[in-house]
C-alpha beads as a LAMMPS data file, in Angstrom:
LAMMPS data file: protein, C-alpha beads

495 atoms
494 bonds

1 atom types
1 bond types

-500.0 500.0 xlo xhi
-500.0 500.0 ylo yhi
-500.0 500.0 zlo zhi

Masses

1 110.0

Atoms # bond

1 1 1 -37.644 21.108 -15.838
2 1 1 -36.561 18.609 -18.784
3 1 1 -33.825 20.816 -19.380
4 1 1 -32.657 21.391 -15.629
5 1 1 -33.249 17.450 -15.347
6 1 1 -30.623 17.312 -17.967
7 1 1 -28.438 18.855 -17.028
8 1 1 -28.074 17.795 -13.157
9 1 1 -28.367 14.301 -15.529
10 1 1 -25.059 15.494 -17.241
11 1 1 -22.951 16.981 -14.285
12 1 1 -23.458 13.536 -11.794
13 1 1 -22.094 11.753 -14.820
14 1 1 -19.198 14.006 -15.067
15 1 1 -18.942 13.304 -11.163
16 1 1 -19.247 9.722 -11.408
17 1 1 -16.500 10.077 -14.201
18 1 1 -13.920 11.037 -11.099
19 1 1 -15.149 8.809 -8.233
20 1 1 -13.863 5.360 -7.468
21 1 1 -15.510 3.514 -4.415
22 1 1 -15.320 0.429 -2.653
23 1 1 -18.264 -2.044 -1.624
24 1 1 -19.334 -4.522 0.787
25 1 1 -19.439 -8.247 -0.289
26 1 1 -17.474 -10.661 -2.549
27 1 1 -19.278 -9.890 -6.021
28 1 1 -20.641 -6.780 -7.653
29 1 1 -23.104 -5.196 -5.694
30 1 1 -25.830 -3.781 -7.941
31 1 1 -25.908 -0.174 -7.725
32 1 1 -21.656 -0.624 -8.865
33 1 1 -23.388 -2.193 -11.754
34 1 1 -26.033 0.635 -12.272
35 1 1 -23.429 3.454 -11.130
36 1 1 -20.718 2.017 -13.981
37 1 1 -23.434 2.201 -16.660
38 1 1 -23.763 5.630 -15.837
39 1 1 -20.621 6.770 -15.996
40 1 1 -18.577 5.424 -12.981
41 1 1 -14.886 5.301 -13.311
42 1 1 -14.202 2.372 -11.454
43 1 1 -14.175 0.195 -8.490
44 1 1 -11.116 -0.427 -5.651
45 1 1 -10.773 -3.921 -3.867
46 1 1 -9.953 -4.224 -0.673
47 1 1 -9.175 -6.564 2.156
48 1 1 -13.006 -6.866 3.165
49 1 1 -14.161 -7.958 -0.581
50 1 1 -10.941 -10.871 -0.458
51 1 1 -11.606 -12.574 2.902
52 1 1 -14.266 -15.736 4.342
53 1 1 -15.389 -18.319 2.693
54 1 1 -15.447 -18.360 -0.804
55 1 1 -13.661 -19.368 -3.862
56 1 1 -9.698 -18.390 -3.819
57 1 1 -8.896 -15.035 -4.029
58 1 1 -7.794 -15.084 -7.449
59 1 1 -11.415 -16.581 -8.449
60 1 1 -13.115 -14.045 -6.596
61 1 1 -11.225 -11.111 -8.118
62 1 1 -11.652 -12.379 -11.639
63 1 1 -14.999 -12.747 -11.145
64 1 1 -15.645 -9.314 -9.934
65 1 1 -13.722 -7.547 -12.613
66 1 1 -15.755 -9.577 -15.319
67 1 1 -18.632 -8.735 -13.578
68 1 1 -17.985 -4.987 -14.274
69 1 1 -16.481 -5.099 -17.576
70 1 1 -19.552 -7.053 -18.148
71 1 1 -21.533 -3.538 -17.969
72 1 1 -18.791 -1.842 -19.315
73 1 1 -15.196 -2.559 -20.629
74 1 1 -13.353 0.774 -19.571
75 1 1 -13.698 0.492 -16.344
76 1 1 -10.971 0.798 -13.886
77 1 1 -10.415 -1.770 -11.354
78 1 1 -7.860 -0.917 -8.808
79 1 1 -6.435 -2.435 -5.604
80 1 1 -3.194 -2.264 -3.266
81 1 1 -0.690 -4.773 -4.333
82 1 1 2.599 -3.432 -2.632
83 1 1 3.868 -6.731 -2.765
84 1 1 5.553 -7.333 0.971
85 1 1 3.308 -6.388 4.151
86 1 1 0.427 -4.649 1.501
87 1 1 -1.024 -7.613 -0.164
88 1 1 -4.565 -7.525 -1.483
89 1 1 -4.330 -10.893 -3.689
90 1 1 -2.821 -12.971 -0.903
91 1 1 -3.956 -11.019 1.845
92 1 1 -5.291 -14.485 3.770
93 1 1 -1.615 -16.165 3.153
94 1 1 1.042 -13.477 2.720
95 1 1 2.547 -12.133 -0.218
96 1 1 4.640 -14.446 -2.405
97 1 1 6.663 -10.991 -3.212
98 1 1 9.067 -9.261 -0.828
99 1 1 7.994 -5.729 -0.165
100 1 1 10.001 -1.853 -1.130
101 1 1 12.233 -2.380 1.948
102 1 1 13.551 -5.220 0.779
103 1 1 13.843 -4.909 -2.357
104 1 1 15.986 -1.345 -1.363
105 1 1 18.169 -3.477 0.496
106 1 1 18.874 -5.801 -2.709
107 1 1 19.606 -2.761 -4.568
108 1 1 18.938 -4.340 -7.916
109 1 1 16.975 -2.499 -10.063
110 1 1 16.726 -5.780 -12.499
111 1 1 15.253 -7.307 -9.761
112 1 1 12.936 -4.606 -8.318
113 1 1 11.303 -4.804 -12.453
114 1 1 11.074 -8.197 -12.064
115 1 1 9.166 -8.182 -9.275
116 1 1 6.669 -5.566 -9.740
117 1 1 6.258 -7.432 -13.111
118 1 1 5.788 -10.824 -12.077
119 1 1 2.562 -8.590 -9.578
120 1 1 1.649 -7.440 -12.552
121 1 1 1.151 -10.490 -14.370
122 1 1 -0.582 -11.503 -11.397
123 1 1 -3.049 -8.270 -11.109
124 1 1 -3.388 -8.839 -15.498
125 1 1 -4.336 -12.387 -14.941
126 1 1 -7.450 -11.764 -12.722
127 1 1 -8.489 -8.305 -15.052
128 1 1 -7.200 -5.609 -12.585
129 1 1 -5.557 -2.847 -14.524
130 1 1 -4.796 -0.312 -12.205
131 1 1 -2.214 -1.018 -9.003
132 1 1 -2.189 1.317 -6.143
133 1 1 1.519 1.360 -6.161
134 1 1 4.531 2.086 -5.651
135 1 1 4.778 3.931 -2.578
136 1 1 8.013 6.262 -3.260
137 1 1 7.938 7.488 -0.361
138 1 1 11.374 8.087 1.741
139 1 1 11.242 6.811 5.030
140 1 1 13.295 9.216 6.710
141 1 1 11.818 8.906 9.935
142 1 1 12.185 5.728 11.437
143 1 1 9.267 6.280 13.844
144 1 1 6.983 6.813 10.870
145 1 1 3.995 4.537 11.601
146 1 1 2.326 3.507 7.847
147 1 1 5.168 3.743 5.711
148 1 1 8.278 1.692 7.476
149 1 1 9.219 -1.049 5.342
150 1 1 6.712 -0.119 2.157
151 1 1 9.729 2.203 1.476
152 1 1 12.489 1.188 -0.604
153 1 1 14.524 3.541 2.100
154 1 1 15.350 6.768 3.366
155 1 1 18.061 7.828 0.502
156 1 1 15.782 9.772 -1.901
157 1 1 17.956 8.420 -5.066
158 1 1 17.887 5.054 -4.120
159 1 1 14.202 5.131 -4.124
160 1 1 13.671 7.360 -6.951
161 1 1 15.864 4.507 -9.307
162 1 1 13.759 1.802 -7.367
163 1 1 10.495 3.356 -8.245
164 1 1 11.336 4.011 -11.338
165 1 1 12.222 0.078 -11.793
166 1 1 8.973 -0.600 -10.328
167 1 1 6.515 1.333 -12.430
168 1 1 8.656 0.403 -15.635
169 1 1 7.768 -3.397 -14.121
170 1 1 3.746 -3.204 -13.856
171 1 1 3.750 -1.559 -17.251
172 1 1 5.775 -4.210 -18.635
173 1 1 2.584 -6.271 -17.971
174 1 1 -0.128 -3.923 -18.904
175 1 1 -0.650 -2.452 -15.487
176 1 1 -0.988 1.204 -14.350
177 1 1 1.024 2.034 -11.911
178 1 1 0.435 5.023 -9.255
179 1 1 3.514 6.484 -7.252
180 1 1 2.558 7.667 -4.002
181 1 1 1.952 9.430 -1.449
182 1 1 3.016 13.160 -3.338
183 1 1 4.653 14.635 -2.161
184 1 1 5.921 12.428 0.694
185 1 1 4.438 10.652 3.524
186 1 1 7.788 9.147 4.442
187 1 1 8.460 11.494 7.339
188 1 1 5.583 11.714 9.654
189 1 1 5.148 10.518 12.989
190 1 1 1.654 10.724 12.258
191 1 1 -0.981 7.715 10.444
192 1 1 -2.671 9.683 8.355
193 1 1 -5.540 6.937 8.212
194 1 1 -6.374 8.204 11.820
195 1 1 -5.164 11.879 11.685
196 1 1 -3.712 14.704 10.124
197 1 1 0.357 14.484 9.947
198 1 1 2.154 17.999 9.939
199 1 1 5.776 17.409 8.567
200 1 1 7.404 20.630 9.767
201 1 1 10.737 20.814 7.210
202 1 1 12.000 23.472 5.086
203 1 1 11.125 24.023 1.392
204 1 1 15.002 23.360 0.435
205 1 1 14.766 19.711 2.730
206 1 1 11.380 19.035 0.719
207 1 1 12.666 19.371 -2.689
208 1 1 15.727 17.763 -1.892
209 1 1 14.347 15.549 0.282
210 1 1 10.669 13.863 -0.697
211 1 1 10.526 15.377 -4.562
212 1 1 13.032 13.522 -6.144
213 1 1 11.207 9.987 -6.272
214 1 1 8.128 11.767 -7.607
215 1 1 10.175 13.723 -10.493
216 1 1 11.672 10.740 -11.475
217 1 1 8.579 8.287 -11.583
218 1 1 6.584 11.622 -13.442
219 1 1 9.861 11.144 -15.982
220 1 1 9.584 7.887 -16.211
221 1 1 5.667 7.987 -17.463
222 1 1 3.902 6.665 -14.094
223 1 1 0.317 6.837 -15.021
224 1 1 -1.322 8.583 -11.850
225 1 1 0.153 9.770 -9.223
226 1 1 -1.644 9.267 -5.208
227 1 1 -1.569 12.296 -3.168
228 1 1 -1.229 12.292 0.802
229 1 1 -2.826 13.467 3.451
230 1 1 0.026 15.450 4.370
231 1 1 0.489 19.164 5.426
232 1 1 4.026 20.738 4.394
233 1 1 3.685 24.128 6.161
234 1 1 6.249 25.172 4.348
235 1 1 4.643 25.138 1.176
236 1 1 0.914 25.525 2.329
237 1 1 -1.297 25.111 5.574
238 1 1 -3.689 22.614 3.486
239 1 1 -3.457 19.383 3.593
240 1 1 -1.151 18.219 -0.338
241 1 1 -4.880 15.702 -1.111
242 1 1 -6.594 19.992 -0.822
243 1 1 -3.418 21.960 -1.939
244 1 1 -3.801 23.522 -5.448
245 1 1 0.073 24.916 -4.514
246 1 1 1.217 21.296 -4.715
247 1 1 -1.070 19.629 -7.226
248 1 1 -1.011 22.465 -9.415
249 1 1 2.154 24.729 -9.215
250 1 1 4.369 21.801 -8.015
251 1 1 3.321 18.726 -9.406
252 1 1 1.520 19.779 -12.780
253 1 1 3.422 22.917 -13.151
254 1 1 7.345 22.050 -11.800
255 1 1 7.222 18.221 -12.053
256 1 1 5.249 18.701 -15.811
257 1 1 3.044 15.711 -14.840
258 1 1 0.230 15.581 -16.999
259 1 1 -1.621 12.207 -16.113
260 1 1 -4.256 11.134 -13.456
261 1 1 -4.190 12.756 -9.886
262 1 1 -6.005 10.618 -7.213
263 1 1 -6.310 11.110 -4.136
264 1 1 -5.190 8.387 -1.387
265 1 1 -8.818 7.374 0.470
266 1 1 -11.169 10.262 1.302
267 1 1 -12.298 7.943 4.645
268 1 1 -9.086 8.615 5.916
269 1 1 -9.558 10.712 8.667
270 1 1 -6.637 13.235 7.603
271 1 1 -8.877 15.187 5.324
272 1 1 -12.091 13.349 6.261
273 1 1 -12.439 14.598 10.306
274 1 1 -11.998 18.436 9.156
275 1 1 -14.315 18.358 6.069
276 1 1 -17.006 15.075 5.839
277 1 1 -16.150 12.645 2.955
278 1 1 -18.453 14.858 0.714
279 1 1 -16.431 18.335 1.829
280 1 1 -13.089 16.814 1.002
281 1 1 -13.863 15.559 -2.919
282 1 1 -15.352 18.923 -3.320
283 1 1 -12.068 20.556 -2.216
284 1 1 -9.583 17.982 -3.744
285 1 1 -11.486 18.194 -6.726
286 1 1 -10.684 22.133 -6.534
287 1 1 -7.420 21.807 -5.673
288 1 1 -6.339 19.706 -8.686
289 1 1 -7.347 16.239 -8.019
290 1 1 -9.097 13.711 -10.700
291 1 1 -9.843 10.489 -9.526
292 1 1 -11.047 10.729 -5.983
293 1 1 -10.842 7.154 -4.528
294 1 1 -13.421 6.767 -1.672
295 1 1 -11.981 4.648 0.427
296 1 1 -13.117 0.680 2.031
297 1 1 -16.674 1.742 3.239
298 1 1 -19.989 0.538 0.276
299 1 1 -19.219 4.001 -1.170
300 1 1 -23.058 4.043 -2.560
301 1 1 -24.429 6.538 0.060
302 1 1 -20.874 8.185 -0.336
303 1 1 -21.551 8.838 -4.096
304 1 1 -24.774 10.163 -3.949
305 1 1 -23.956 12.459 -0.749
306 1 1 -20.240 13.799 -3.518
307 1 1 -22.314 14.193 -6.635
308 1 1 -24.780 16.334 -4.458
309 1 1 -21.833 18.297 -2.670
310 1 1 -20.278 18.701 -6.260
311 1 1 -23.842 20.286 -7.829
312 1 1 -23.966 22.813 -5.094
313 1 1 -20.486 23.483 -5.549
314 1 1 -20.923 24.708 -8.974
315 1 1 -23.929 26.563 -8.159
316 1 1 -22.124 28.765 -5.811
317 1 1 -18.657 28.948 -7.721
318 1 1 -16.614 27.062 -5.268
319 1 1 -15.777 24.592 -8.402
320 1 1 -15.459 25.662 -11.528
321 1 1 -17.053 23.424 -14.088
322 1 1 -13.982 23.588 -16.543
323 1 1 -12.317 21.660 -13.425
324 1 1 -14.899 18.811 -13.425
325 1 1 -14.587 18.574 -16.634
326 1 1 -10.602 18.543 -16.861
327 1 1 -10.630 16.234 -14.345
328 1 1 -13.448 13.181 -15.949
329 1 1 -11.202 13.808 -19.220
330 1 1 -8.239 12.687 -17.436
331 1 1 -9.779 9.946 -16.322
332 1 1 -11.860 8.807 -19.086
333 1 1 -8.745 9.107 -21.344
334 1 1 -6.649 6.470 -18.787
335 1 1 -9.785 4.454 -19.152
336 1 1 -9.510 4.595 -22.973
337 1 1 -5.857 3.856 -23.034
338 1 1 -6.208 0.785 -20.677
339 1 1 -8.977 -0.379 -22.417
340 1 1 -7.329 0.052 -25.989
341 1 1 -3.582 -1.258 -25.493
342 1 1 -3.313 -4.682 -27.305
343 1 1 -1.784 -6.136 -24.231
344 1 1 -0.082 -9.836 -24.845
345 1 1 -0.944 -13.057 -22.235
346 1 1 0.698 -12.053 -19.188
347 1 1 3.838 -14.758 -18.848
348 1 1 3.866 -17.227 -16.121
349 1 1 4.734 -15.883 -12.728
350 1 1 8.509 -16.901 -11.566
351 1 1 8.220 -17.582 -8.197
352 1 1 12.138 -17.900 -7.954
353 1 1 12.616 -14.274 -8.297
354 1 1 10.161 -13.353 -5.375
355 1 1 11.941 -16.230 -3.463
356 1 1 15.871 -15.231 -4.541
357 1 1 15.060 -11.611 -3.871
358 1 1 13.879 -12.340 -0.644
359 1 1 17.216 -14.442 0.687
360 1 1 19.236 -11.811 -0.990
361 1 1 17.430 -9.033 1.697
362 1 1 17.958 -11.200 4.883
363 1 1 21.103 -9.855 6.539
364 1 1 22.399 -12.001 9.366
365 1 1 24.436 -11.782 12.357
366 1 1 25.862 -14.673 14.277
367 1 1 22.967 -16.742 13.163
368 1 1 24.056 -20.533 13.028
369 1 1 21.130 -23.740 11.962
370 1 1 19.233 -24.491 14.432
371 1 1 19.804 -27.903 16.624
372 1 1 16.821 -29.251 16.620
373 1 1 13.065 -28.278 16.784
374 1 1 12.373 -24.516 18.148
375 1 1 9.559 -22.654 20.323
376 1 1 8.875 -19.649 18.322
377 1 1 7.491 -16.366 20.237
378 1 1 5.806 -14.352 17.968
379 1 1 4.829 -10.698 19.089
380 1 1 2.076 -9.352 17.497
381 1 1 0.217 -5.864 17.678
382 1 1 -2.170 -3.655 15.640
383 1 1 -1.096 -2.923 11.932
384 1 1 -1.786 -0.003 10.455
385 1 1 -4.876 -0.147 8.307
386 1 1 -2.738 -0.141 4.739
387 1 1 -1.150 -3.133 6.216
388 1 1 -4.833 -4.802 7.795
389 1 1 -4.867 -8.223 8.922
390 1 1 -2.582 -9.756 6.153
391 1 1 -1.448 -13.039 7.154
392 1 1 2.014 -13.815 8.733
393 1 1 4.002 -16.388 10.372
394 1 1 7.327 -17.450 10.961
395 1 1 6.246 -20.329 13.007
396 1 1 4.445 -22.086 9.920
397 1 1 7.634 -22.511 6.997
398 1 1 9.544 -23.511 10.589
399 1 1 6.510 -26.541 11.033
400 1 1 6.933 -27.065 7.214
401 1 1 10.693 -28.245 7.909
402 1 1 9.864 -30.162 11.206
403 1 1 11.518 -27.373 12.978
404 1 1 8.739 -26.123 15.255
405 1 1 8.460 -27.527 18.449
406 1 1 5.720 -24.521 19.996
407 1 1 4.307 -21.493 18.996
408 1 1 3.887 -19.060 21.927
409 1 1 1.181 -15.920 20.227
410 1 1 2.563 -12.660 22.424
411 1 1 0.400 -10.037 22.941
412 1 1 0.163 -7.115 25.236
413 1 1 -0.788 -8.632 28.602
414 1 1 -0.646 -12.511 27.329
415 1 1 2.093 -14.675 28.491
416 1 1 5.205 -13.424 29.460
417 1 1 8.707 -13.450 28.594
418 1 1 9.703 -15.401 31.587
419 1 1 6.716 -18.006 31.038
420 1 1 7.952 -17.995 27.200
421 1 1 11.701 -18.975 28.453
422 1 1 10.832 -21.593 30.958
423 1 1 8.878 -22.827 27.987
424 1 1 11.664 -23.274 25.649
425 1 1 14.087 -24.642 28.707
426 1 1 16.456 -26.783 26.271
427 1 1 15.493 -25.927 23.421
428 1 1 16.691 -23.760 20.548
429 1 1 14.428 -20.415 21.017
430 1 1 13.322 -18.078 17.771
431 1 1 11.499 -14.135 18.530
432 1 1 9.751 -13.067 15.566
433 1 1 8.882 -9.126 16.024
434 1 1 7.369 -6.560 13.636
435 1 1 8.503 -3.260 14.359
436 1 1 8.576 -3.930 17.913
437 1 1 10.672 -0.366 18.494
438 1 1 7.383 1.239 18.195
439 1 1 5.604 -0.367 21.219
440 1 1 6.579 0.192 25.170
441 1 1 5.411 -3.077 25.990
442 1 1 7.126 -4.853 23.070
443 1 1 10.415 -3.703 23.803
444 1 1 9.838 -4.281 27.390
445 1 1 8.959 -7.949 26.506
446 1 1 11.367 -8.487 24.332
447 1 1 14.406 -6.890 26.567
448 1 1 13.004 -9.343 29.307
449 1 1 13.368 -12.397 26.973
450 1 1 17.033 -11.645 26.130
451 1 1 18.280 -10.972 28.968
452 1 1 16.463 -14.313 29.976
453 1 1 17.940 -16.384 26.856
454 1 1 20.987 -13.992 24.821
455 1 1 21.176 -17.106 22.357
456 1 1 17.610 -16.877 21.065
457 1 1 17.462 -15.846 17.456
458 1 1 15.663 -12.378 17.336
459 1 1 14.070 -11.613 13.607
460 1 1 13.030 -8.555 13.092
461 1 1 10.161 -9.007 10.495
462 1 1 9.549 -5.004 10.151
463 1 1 12.322 -2.423 10.014
464 1 1 15.545 -3.395 11.002
465 1 1 15.969 -1.320 14.254
466 1 1 14.840 -3.958 16.096
467 1 1 17.344 -6.756 15.130
468 1 1 19.741 -3.652 16.953
469 1 1 18.283 -4.896 20.299
470 1 1 19.887 -8.440 20.466
471 1 1 23.649 -8.720 21.717
472 1 1 23.027 -12.341 20.442
473 1 1 22.038 -13.675 16.740
474 1 1 19.753 -12.066 14.987
475 1 1 17.969 -11.625 10.982
476 1 1 17.220 -8.354 9.838
477 1 1 14.336 -9.606 7.170
478 1 1 12.764 -6.150 6.066
479 1 1 9.173 -7.427 5.931
480 1 1 7.224 -9.844 7.060
481 1 1 5.158 -11.441 3.378
482 1 1 5.154 -15.003 3.552
483 1 1 7.731 -15.288 0.783
484 1 1 10.288 -13.293 3.660
485 1 1 9.586 -15.750 6.690
486 1 1 10.028 -18.788 4.384
487 1 1 13.871 -17.382 3.123
488 1 1 14.216 -16.663 6.908
489 1 1 12.899 -20.613 7.739
490 1 1 16.370 -21.697 5.083
491 1 1 18.628 -19.642 6.883
492 1 1 17.280 -21.225 10.469
493 1 1 17.938 -24.417 8.322
494 1 1 21.191 -24.310 7.475
495 1 1 20.469 -23.324 3.816

Bonds

1 1 1 2
2 1 2 3
3 1 3 4
4 1 4 5
5 1 5 6
6 1 6 7
7 1 7 8
8 1 8 9
9 1 9 10
10 1 10 11
11 1 11 12
12 1 12 13
13 1 13 14
14 1 14 15
15 1 15 16
16 1 16 17
17 1 17 18
18 1 18 19
19 1 19 20
20 1 20 21
21 1 21 22
22 1 22 23
23 1 23 24
24 1 24 25
25 1 25 26
26 1 26 27
27 1 27 28
28 1 28 29
29 1 29 30
30 1 30 31
31 1 31 32
32 1 32 33
33 1 33 34
34 1 34 35
35 1 35 36
36 1 36 37
37 1 37 38
38 1 38 39
39 1 39 40
40 1 40 41
41 1 41 42
42 1 42 43
43 1 43 44
44 1 44 45
45 1 45 46
46 1 46 47
47 1 47 48
48 1 48 49
49 1 49 50
50 1 50 51
51 1 51 52
52 1 52 53
53 1 53 54
54 1 54 55
55 1 55 56
56 1 56 57
57 1 57 58
58 1 58 59
59 1 59 60
60 1 60 61
61 1 61 62
62 1 62 63
63 1 63 64
64 1 64 65
65 1 65 66
66 1 66 67
67 1 67 68
68 1 68 69
69 1 69 70
70 1 70 71
71 1 71 72
72 1 72 73
73 1 73 74
74 1 74 75
75 1 75 76
76 1 76 77
77 1 77 78
78 1 78 79
79 1 79 80
80 1 80 81
81 1 81 82
82 1 82 83
83 1 83 84
84 1 84 85
85 1 85 86
86 1 86 87
87 1 87 88
88 1 88 89
89 1 89 90
90 1 90 91
91 1 91 92
92 1 92 93
93 1 93 94
94 1 94 95
95 1 95 96
96 1 96 97
97 1 97 98
98 1 98 99
99 1 99 100
100 1 100 101
101 1 101 102
102 1 102 103
103 1 103 104
104 1 104 105
105 1 105 106
106 1 106 107
107 1 107 108
108 1 108 109
109 1 109 110
110 1 110 111
111 1 111 112
112 1 112 113
113 1 113 114
114 1 114 115
115 1 115 116
116 1 116 117
117 1 117 118
118 1 118 119
119 1 119 120
120 1 120 121
121 1 121 122
122 1 122 123
123 1 123 124
124 1 124 125
125 1 125 126
126 1 126 127
127 1 127 128
128 1 128 129
129 1 129 130
130 1 130 131
131 1 131 132
132 1 132 133
133 1 133 134
134 1 134 135
135 1 135 136
136 1 136 137
137 1 137 138
138 1 138 139
139 1 139 140
140 1 140 141
141 1 141 142
142 1 142 143
143 1 143 144
144 1 144 145
145 1 145 146
146 1 146 147
147 1 147 148
148 1 148 149
149 1 149 150
150 1 150 151
151 1 151 152
152 1 152 153
153 1 153 154
154 1 154 155
155 1 155 156
156 1 156 157
157 1 157 158
158 1 158 159
159 1 159 160
160 1 160 161
161 1 161 162
162 1 162 163
163 1 163 164
164 1 164 165
165 1 165 166
166 1 166 167
167 1 167 168
168 1 168 169
169 1 169 170
170 1 170 171
171 1 171 172
172 1 172 173
173 1 173 174
174 1 174 175
175 1 175 176
176 1 176 177
177 1 177 178
178 1 178 179
179 1 179 180
180 1 180 181
181 1 181 182
182 1 182 183
183 1 183 184
184 1 184 185
185 1 185 186
186 1 186 187
187 1 187 188
188 1 188 189
189 1 189 190
190 1 190 191
191 1 191 192
192 1 192 193
193 1 193 194
194 1 194 195
195 1 195 196
196 1 196 197
197 1 197 198
198 1 198 199
199 1 199 200
200 1 200 201
201 1 201 202
202 1 202 203
203 1 203 204
204 1 204 205
205 1 205 206
206 1 206 207
207 1 207 208
208 1 208 209
209 1 209 210
210 1 210 211
211 1 211 212
212 1 212 213
213 1 213 214
214 1 214 215
215 1 215 216
216 1 216 217
217 1 217 218
218 1 218 219
219 1 219 220
220 1 220 221
221 1 221 222
222 1 222 223
223 1 223 224
224 1 224 225
225 1 225 226
226 1 226 227
227 1 227 228
228 1 228 229
229 1 229 230
230 1 230 231
231 1 231 232
232 1 232 233
233 1 233 234
234 1 234 235
235 1 235 236
236 1 236 237
237 1 237 238
238 1 238 239
239 1 239 240
240 1 240 241
241 1 241 242
242 1 242 243
243 1 243 244
244 1 244 245
245 1 245 246
246 1 246 247
247 1 247 248
248 1 248 249
249 1 249 250
250 1 250 251
251 1 251 252
252 1 252 253
253 1 253 254
254 1 254 255
255 1 255 256
256 1 256 257
257 1 257 258
258 1 258 259
259 1 259 260
260 1 260 261
261 1 261 262
262 1 262 263
263 1 263 264
264 1 264 265
265 1 265 266
266 1 266 267
267 1 267 268
268 1 268 269
269 1 269 270
270 1 270 271
271 1 271 272
272 1 272 273
273 1 273 274
274 1 274 275
275 1 275 276
276 1 276 277
277 1 277 278
278 1 278 279
279 1 279 280
280 1 280 281
281 1 281 282
282 1 282 283
283 1 283 284
284 1 284 285
285 1 285 286
286 1 286 287
287 1 287 288
288 1 288 289
289 1 289 290
290 1 290 291
291 1 291 292
292 1 292 293
293 1 293 294
294 1 294 295
295 1 295 296
296 1 296 297
297 1 297 298
298 1 298 299
299 1 299 300
300 1 300 301
301 1 301 302
302 1 302 303
303 1 303 304
304 1 304 305
305 1 305 306
306 1 306 307
307 1 307 308
308 1 308 309
309 1 309 310
310 1 310 311
311 1 311 312
312 1 312 313
313 1 313 314
314 1 314 315
315 1 315 316
316 1 316 317
317 1 317 318
318 1 318 319
319 1 319 320
320 1 320 321
321 1 321 322
322 1 322 323
323 1 323 324
324 1 324 325
325 1 325 326
326 1 326 327
327 1 327 328
328 1 328 329
329 1 329 330
330 1 330 331
331 1 331 332
332 1 332 333
333 1 333 334
334 1 334 335
335 1 335 336
336 1 336 337
337 1 337 338
338 1 338 339
339 1 339 340
340 1 340 341
341 1 341 342
342 1 342 343
343 1 343 344
344 1 344 345
345 1 345 346
346 1 346 347
347 1 347 348
348 1 348 349
349 1 349 350
350 1 350 351
351 1 351 352
352 1 352 353
353 1 353 354
354 1 354 355
355 1 355 356
356 1 356 357
357 1 357 358
358 1 358 359
359 1 359 360
360 1 360 361
361 1 361 362
362 1 362 363
363 1 363 364
364 1 364 365
365 1 365 366
366 1 366 367
367 1 367 368
368 1 368 369
369 1 369 370
370 1 370 371
371 1 371 372
372 1 372 373
373 1 373 374
374 1 374 375
375 1 375 376
376 1 376 377
377 1 377 378
378 1 378 379
379 1 379 380
380 1 380 381
381 1 381 382
382 1 382 383
383 1 383 384
384 1 384 385
385 1 385 386
386 1 386 387
387 1 387 388
388 1 388 389
389 1 389 390
390 1 390 391
391 1 391 392
392 1 392 393
393 1 393 394
394 1 394 395
395 1 395 396
396 1 396 397
397 1 397 398
398 1 398 399
399 1 399 400
400 1 400 401
401 1 401 402
402 1 402 403
403 1 403 404
404 1 404 405
405 1 405 406
406 1 406 407
407 1 407 408
408 1 408 409
409 1 409 410
410 1 410 411
411 1 411 412
412 1 412 413
413 1 413 414
414 1 414 415
415 1 415 416
416 1 416 417
417 1 417 418
418 1 418 419
419 1 419 420
420 1 420 421
421 1 421 422
422 1 422 423
423 1 423 424
424 1 424 425
425 1 425 426
426 1 426 427
427 1 427 428
428 1 428 429
429 1 429 430
430 1 430 431
431 1 431 432
432 1 432 433
433 1 433 434
434 1 434 435
435 1 435 436
436 1 436 437
437 1 437 438
438 1 438 439
439 1 439 440
440 1 440 441
441 1 441 442
442 1 442 443
443 1 443 444
444 1 444 445
445 1 445 446
446 1 446 447
447 1 447 448
448 1 448 449
449 1 449 450
450 1 450 451
451 1 451 452
452 1 452 453
453 1 453 454
454 1 454 455
455 1 455 456
456 1 456 457
457 1 457 458
458 1 458 459
459 1 459 460
460 1 460 461
461 1 461 462
462 1 462 463
463 1 463 464
464 1 464 465
465 1 465 466
466 1 466 467
467 1 467 468
468 1 468 469
469 1 469 470
470 1 470 471
471 1 471 472
472 1 472 473
473 1 473 474
474 1 474 475
475 1 475 476
476 1 476 477
477 1 477 478
478 1 478 479
479 1 479 480
480 1 480 481
481 1 481 482
482 1 482 483
483 1 483 484
484 1 484 485
485 1 485 486
486 1 486 487
487 1 487 488
488 1 488 489
489 1 489 490
490 1 490 491
491 1 491 492
492 1 492 493
493 1 493 494
494 1 494 495
C-alpha cells in the first residue's frame, strides 16, 4: 500500500506539472498555494480576478504573483494581454496599446516590436512571465466572430512578419510569448468558446494560409504555441487540441517546434462539450499537448478530476506514462528557464509609442473637425468571451476635450435611430460601432440613422468593413482600445 501511495503521489505531481488553472477571487486561494507546493505548473489570471472593488489592478496582480512565488519561485503566471480589445491589466479602463489589427495597418515591424516590448515591461513589473499572445491567426474570413481585430490581417506574410516582431518584443522584456491559435482560427465562423468550428479548406490552402505565421514564430524561438479547438477535416477529424497529426506530425515534426504546447482553455465548448473537461485534458496530453490551460472557472475540482482521469488513462493504456513525463519535463524546463534568466529591471513604458501607433492606424474618409460638442451614439452588443467586458468608450475622450453634448447608449430594443437623430438635431452626431456588420439589428439601426443623418461621423471601432456602410464621413479605427478612441477624439478635435 505504501508503494502504491507513493507512486500515486508521484504521478499526481507529474500531472500537476502540466496544469495551469484559473481561480476565483482577487487573491491567491489556499488550494492554489497547496497545489503549487505540490508541483502545480502555474496559474492564469482572468478578468474576473481583476475587477470589483479593491486595489488597482497592477497592485492586485503583483500581490498575486508575489504570493505564488513565495510558495515556489519557478511558478508560471500567465494571462491574455494582447493589447487592443483583449486586455487584462487594463480591463477596467481599456488598453493603452493598440491591438494587432491596428499594428497590421501601420505595417511597421519596429512599431510592433516596441508595442510588444511595452506590454512585456508592464507584465514584468507585476510579475507575469507568460503572455498568451500574440494571435498569429490569419483573419481570412471577415465573418469570424472571435478573432477579427485580434489578427494582424488577412495576408499570411504580413501576419508572419508582425508575429515575429511581437514575439521578439515580449522576449526583450523577459516575458515568454505564446503564438496562438495553432494551426489557425482565422477562417472560422463559429466561436470555439461556444461550439466546435470546422474549417473546410483543402490541405494546400491550409499550408499556404494558416501555417506560415506559426512556422515563422517557431523559427523566431517562440516559447509556447497555443492550440485551437478547431477541426481541419483535410488533416484530421479531431480538433487541433486533440490531434496528434497536427501537434506531433505538423507542429513538432514539420515545423520543428521544441517548446511547450499549451492548450486553449479546456472549459471551452469546442472540446468540453464532447469530452468533458477532464476527458479533453487526457486526450490533449495523449495528442501531444504539454500544458493544460483549464480556463476561468475555479480550478480546484477540475485539477482533482484531471488527476483522477490521468491515473485511469495510465492504467488502461490510453495515455502512455512516457508521454506524461515528456509533457511535464517540457513545462518544467520552461519554468526553470524563466526563473533562472537574469533580467534587467524593465524600462519605463513610453505611452507615446502606443498613441503614435494608434493614430497612424486611423483611416479617415471625409472627416472634418467637429464644429461643436457632439451627440455620441455608441452601439453596444455582447462581445466574445476572449474580449469579455473590457471597457471602451468614444464618448469619454470627447468629454475630456469638451466636445461631448450627450451620449446615447444603443442596445437591441432600446433607443431608436429616429430618437437619436432627433436628440442630435442642430448638433454634430458621431456614431461608434464595433463590428456592427455581424449583427442584423445593428446594421438595420445604423442604416436608419445614416439615412436620417448622412452627415453623421461613423467610427468603426471593430473591423473596417463597418466604415464602408457610410456614404458620408467615416473612420476605420481598427480596435476599441482606450488609446484608439483617444486617437479618434484627437482626429475629431482637429489635431
